[in-house]
Each structure stands twice: as structure tokens, then as C-alpha cells.
C-alpha positions in Angstrom: 5.2 63.1 92.7 6.8 59.8 91.6 8.5 59.8 88.2 8.3 56.1 87.9 8.0 55.0 84.2 6.5 51.7 83.3 8.6 49.4 81.2 6.4 49.6 78.1 6.4 53.4 78.4 10.1 53.8 78.2 10.5 54.0 74.4 7.6 56.6 74.4 9.2 58.7 77.1 12.6 58.6 75.4 11.1 59.8 72.2 9.1 62.6 74.0 12.4 63.8 75.7 14.1 63.9 72.3 11.3 66.0 70.8 11.4 68.3 73.9 15.2 68.7 73.5 14.9 69.6 69.9 12.2 72.2 70.6 14.4 73.7 73.3 17.4 73.8 71.0 15.3 75.5 68.4 14.2 78.2 70.9 17.7 78.7 72.2 19.6 78.8 68.9 17.0 79.9 66.4 17.6 76.8 64.2 14.7 75.5 62.1 14.2 71.9 63.0 10.4 71.9 62.3 10.5 69.1 59.7 12.5 66.8 62.0 10.2 67.6 64.9 7.1 66.8 62.9 8.6 63.6 61.7 9.4 62.6 65.3 5.9 63.6 66.5 4.3 61.5 63.8 6.6 58.6 64.9 5.5 59.2 68.5 1.9 59.1 67.6 2.3 55.8 65.8 4.4 54.3 68.7 1.6 55.3 71.2 -1.1 53.7 69.0 0.9 50.5 68.5 1.9 50.2 72.1 -1.6 50.7 73.5 -3.3 48.6 70.9 -1.6 45.5 72.2 -1.5 46.0 76.0 -1.7 42.8 78.0 -4.0 42.5 81.0 -1.1 42.9 83.4 0.0 46.1 81.6 -3.4 47.6 82.0 -3.2 46.8 85.7 0.1 48.6 85.8 -1.5 51.6 84.0 -4.3 51.7 86.5 -1.7 52.0 89.3 0.3 54.7 87.5 1.5 57.2 90.1 0.2 60.1 88.0 -3.2 58.6 87.2 -6.1 60.9 88.1 -7.8 60.2 91.4 -11.4 61.0 92.6 -10.5 64.6 93.7 -9.1 65.3 90.3 -12.4 64.3 88.7 -14.4 66.3 91.3 -12.3 69.4 90.6 -12.9 69.1 86.8 -16.4 67.7 86.5 -18.4 69.3 89.4 -19.0 72.7 91.0 -20.0 73.8 94.5 -18.6 70.6 96.1 -19.2 70.5 99.9 -17.5 67.5 101.6 -19.4 65.7 104.3 -17.6 63.7 107.0 -18.2 60.9 109.5 -20.4 57.8 109.8 -22.2 59.0 113.0 -21.1 55.8 114.6 -17.3 55.7 115.0 -15.4 58.4 113.0 -14.4 59.7 109.6 -12.5 57.7 107.0 -10.2 59.9 104.8 -10.0 57.0 102.3 -13.5 58.0 101.2 -14.5 61.4 99.9 -18.1 62.3 99.8 -20.4 65.3 99.6 -23.0 67.3 97.7 -22.0 69.0 94.4 -23.5 70.3 91.2 -23.2 68.6 87.8 -24.0 71.2 85.1 -26.3 72.8 87.7 -27.9 69.6 88.8 -27.5 68.8 92.6 -25.9 65.3 93.0 -24.2 63.3 95.7 -20.6 62.4 94.8 -18.7 59.6 96.6 -15.3 58.1 95.8 -12.2 56.4 97.2 -9.1 58.6 97.3 -5.4 57.7 97.3 -2.5 60.0 98.0 0.3 61.3 95.8 3.0 61.4 98.5 3.9 59.0 101.3 2.3 61.4 103.8 -0.9 61.7 101.8 -1.1 57.9 101.2 -0.7 57.3 105.0 -3.5 59.8 105.6 -5.8 58.2 102.9 -4.7 54.7 103.9 -3.8 54.1 100.2 -7.5 54.2 99.3 -8.3 51.2 101.5 -11.5 51.9 103.5 -12.3 51.0 107.1 -15.8 50.1 108.2 -16.5 53.7 109.0 -15.8 54.6 105.4 -18.5 52.1 104.1 -20.9 53.4 106.8 -20.2 57.0 105.8 -20.9 56.0 102.1 -24.3 54.5 102.8 -25.2 57.4 105.1 -24.5 59.8 102.3 -26.5 57.7 99.8 -29.5 57.6 102.2 -29.1 61.4 102.5 -29.2 61.7 98.7 -32.3 59.5 98.6 -34.0 61.7 101.2 -33.6 64.7 99.0 -34.1 62.7 95.7 -30.6 63.5 94.4 -28.6 61.0 92.2 -25.6 59.3 93.5 -22.3 59.2 91.5 -19.6 56.9 92.8 -15.9 56.7 91.8 -14.2 53.4 92.6 -10.4 53.2 93.0 -9.1 50.9 95.7 -6.7 48.0 96.1 -9.2 46.5 98.5 -10.9 47.1 101.9 -8.4 47.6 104.7 -7.7 44.1 106.3 -6.3 45.4 109.6 -7.3 44.0 113.0 -9.1 47.2 114.1 -11.2 47.1 110.9 -12.2 43.5 111.5 -13.0 44.3 115.1 -15.3 47.1 114.0 -17.2 44.9 111.5 -15.5 45.3 108.1 -17.3 42.3 106.5 -20.7 43.3 107.9 -20.2 46.9 106.7 -19.5 45.8 103.1 -22.4 43.3 103.1 -24.8 45.9 104.5 -23.8 48.4 101.8 -24.3 45.9 99.0 -27.8 45.1 100.4 -28.7 48.7 101.0 -27.4 50.0 97.7 -29.6 47.5 95.9 -32.6 49.3 97.2 -31.6 53.0 97.1 -34.5 54.7 95.2 -32.4 57.3 93.4 -30.2 56.7 90.3 -26.7 55.3 91.1 -23.9 55.6 88.6 -20.7 53.9 89.4 -17.4 54.7 87.5 -14.4 52.5 88.0 -11.5 54.9 87.4 -8.5 52.7 88.3 -8.4 49.8 90.6 -11.5 47.9 91.7 -10.5 45.1 94.0 -12.8 42.7 95.8 -15.3 43.7 98.4 -13.4 46.9 98.8 -14.8 48.1 95.5 -18.2 46.3 95.6 -19.0 47.8 99.0 -19.7 51.1 97.1 -20.0 49.6 93.7 -23.6 48.5 93.3 -25.4 50.7 90.7 -27.8 51.1 87.9 -25.0 51.9 85.4 -21.4 50.7 85.8 -18.9 52.7 83.8 -15.3 51.6 83.6 -12.2 53.4 82.2 -10.5 51.4 79.5 -7.3 50.9 81.5 -8.9 50.2 84.9 -9.4 46.7 86.4 -12.2 45.2 88.5 -12.0 41.7 90.1 -12.8 39.6 93.1 -9.1 39.7 94.0 -5.9 41.5 93.0 -3.5 39.6 90.6 -1.0 39.4 93.4 -3.5 38.0 95.9 -4.7 35.4 93.4 -1.1 34.4 92.6 -0.3 34.0 96.3 -3.3 31.7 96.8 -3.0 29.6 93.6 0.8 29.3 93.4 2.0 30.6 96.7 4.0 33.1 94.7 2.8 36.7 94.3 5.5 37.2 91.6 3.2 35.3 89.2 0.7 38.2 89.2 1.1 38.6 85.5 -0.1 35.1 84.9 -3.0 35.6 87.4 -4.1 38.8 85.6 -4.6 36.8 82.4 -6.7 34.2 84.1 -8.8 36.6 86.1 -10.1 38.4 83.0 -10.3 41.7 84.9 -10.0 44.3 82.2 -12.8 46.5 80.8 -13.2 44.6 77.5 -13.4 41.3 79.5 -16.0 42.6 81.9 -18.1 44.2 79.2 -18.2 40.9 77.4 -19.3 39.2 80.6 -22.0 41.7 81.3 -20.5 42.9 84.6 -20.1 46.5 83.4 -22.3 48.5 81.1 -19.9 50.8 79.3 -16.2 51.2 78.6 -15.1 54.9 78.9 -12.2 55.6 76.4 -9.0 57.2 77.7 -6.7 59.6 75.9 -4.0 57.9 73.8 -1.4 56.7 76.3 -3.7 56.6 79.3 -5.7 58.9 81.6 -2.5 60.2 83.3 -1.5 61.9 80.1 -4.5 64.3 79.9 -6.6 64.8 83.1 -8.9 67.4 81.4 -9.7 65.2 78.4 -10.4 62.2 80.6 -12.6 64.2 82.9 -14.6 65.6 79.9 -15.2 62.1 78.6 -16.2 60.8 82.0 -18.6 63.7 82.5 -20.2 63.2 79.1 -20.8 59.5 79.8 -22.2 60.2 83.3 -24.6 62.8 81.9 -25.8 60.4 79.3 -26.4 57.7 81.8 -28.1 60.1 84.2 -30.5 61.3 81.5 -31.4 57.7 80.7 -32.0 56.7 84.4 -34.0 59.7 85.3 -36.7 58.7 82.8 -37.5 55.8 85.1 -39.4 55.9 88.3 -37.9 54.6 91.5 -39.6 51.3 91.4 -38.5 50.6 87.8 -34.9 51.5 88.6 -34.7 49.2 91.6 -36.3 46.4 89.7 -33.9 46.8 86.8 -31.0 47.1 89.2 -31.8 43.8 90.9 -32.4 42.1 87.5 -29.1 43.4 86.3 -27.1 41.7 89.1 -29.3 38.6 89.0 -28.2 38.0 85.5 -24.4 38.1 86.1 -22.7 34.8 86.0 -24.1 31.3 85.2 -24.1 27.9 86.7 -24.4 24.3 85.5 -26.2 21.4 87.2 
């Protein structure tokens, strides 16, 4: 796994290493450095709080791409039991960039769907860096319809830099597959809860991202285009991604204020990559709360509210 450290994390990591060294020295030589260690730990806590209280939009984008950030399978392992993965779109093939299958959430049968990246180069090539082909979107909607047939809720984890833009994907109908999913998801009769866990780029995210409740981790991002793509179009210079991120207003607080998402899911201090278990517990708690609320409605009410929700997003002037 990559040990890449983000620029704003370097002072934090250096202080953590110093604390670890002092603890190791204490164990090896029996010296009592507890007061000094406590002082440094207090300083570390304050540094973490100060750093993450003033993160820029671009820094949140960087955190969402952290090589150690938990992916869909990490959440499935910690939140669900009895997961059985289902494969294939019944039209062309299987897409490893999308994980999907039946599972149990505190004993309740559910359909879990999510985009999956890889940790190593080999895994990323297999998962196509979380970028889905048309067969991935068609597999997703097939599983959602299967869930609807058996009246089981659908839980979706979004984490993608975008739909795969390759020639083969376009030849097999990438745009149509995404558009079809958006249309079909709007009318799926069972509850759909979407959680944006890291990157949510363009139609690649929206193609599995239509739901009754949209949850978003506090250091994730969600936008019509990546900062690099936006910068390349506006200024013909992808190096201006930081500037583009500020303009796009793609962070969880931005999107909550705009009414695009329904809830911001807090992460452990320092980011989700620092504590997988704590992050998963919080995500599970918020999913269960949303599920309890949605299951009080009948199918017709849910669909009506879902359509109303998306109809209210945005505004126009004449």
C-alpha cells in the first residue's frame, strides 16, 4: 500500500512518529517519559483539530483520494454480514469496478452496490480504478430490479473518478447506460440510500447515485466534473485544479447548503483513513436511521418524494 503523505498531513505524521519513537524508547530502556508523551499527544490532538478545521476544498479532494481511504469492500466487511456477490449484466459481461450483492444489515436483508478501487497497481487495473463500463451500470440496475422484486432496500456506495471514457465503453453505449439508470432509479419502488464515501465525479457517480436519501462523508466530493477536468476546459491547464475546486463548490458542506445531499456523515478526526472501524460504525448508524425513516412510507410516497427531491435541485432565472 502506498505511504504517500499529503502536504498538510506532514507535521501531523512527524509528530506521530516522534511519539511512537518515545514510546519505543520507553519500552526498550524502561525510562519514564509518560509526561512528555502526554504533552505531545495533547499537542497532536490540537494540531489535528486545527488542521482539519480549516481544510480548503482542494485539500478535501486530496483526502478523498488518500491511498489508505476505506473503499466499498472495507465498508461491506464492517457493516454487513452474509454478503453474497452477484456478477454480470446478462448482456455483455461483468464489471469488476462495481461490487454488488445481497447481504444482511443487522439481520435485515438488503442489496448492497458500490464502486470499488484497488490498493495496488494490479488491483487498480483489475478494478479499472473504480471507473465503470456500461456493463457495470447495467449490472447495477439489474441488481436494483432484483431487490425491488423481493422488496429489499438498496444501499449504494459511490466512489469513482468518473465513468470509463474508453472507445469500447462508448461503442457499448456508455451514455445510454448512465441515462437509463438515472431514469430507472427514479422509479425503483424500494428505498434507495446513497452514500458518497470518497469521489463522486460526473455521470460516473450519478449513474448509480439517484436515491431517497443521499449521505456524504465530510471529506468526500461530488460534482459534475473533476477539478482537473474543469481546469482543463476553463483554462486549458489541469494544474489549476485547486482553483477549479473552489469554484465548483463540491464539498459536503457546499452540497448540503445547496440541497443536493441530505446529510453529512462525520469522519474521525484526521479523516476516514485513520480509523476504518469508527467510520464504518458512523456510516452504519446513519444508514439505519435513514432506512427506518424511509420504510415508514409506501412505495408510491417514496417515488413521489424522490422525484420531488430532484425536481427542487437548482434554480433558473428568466
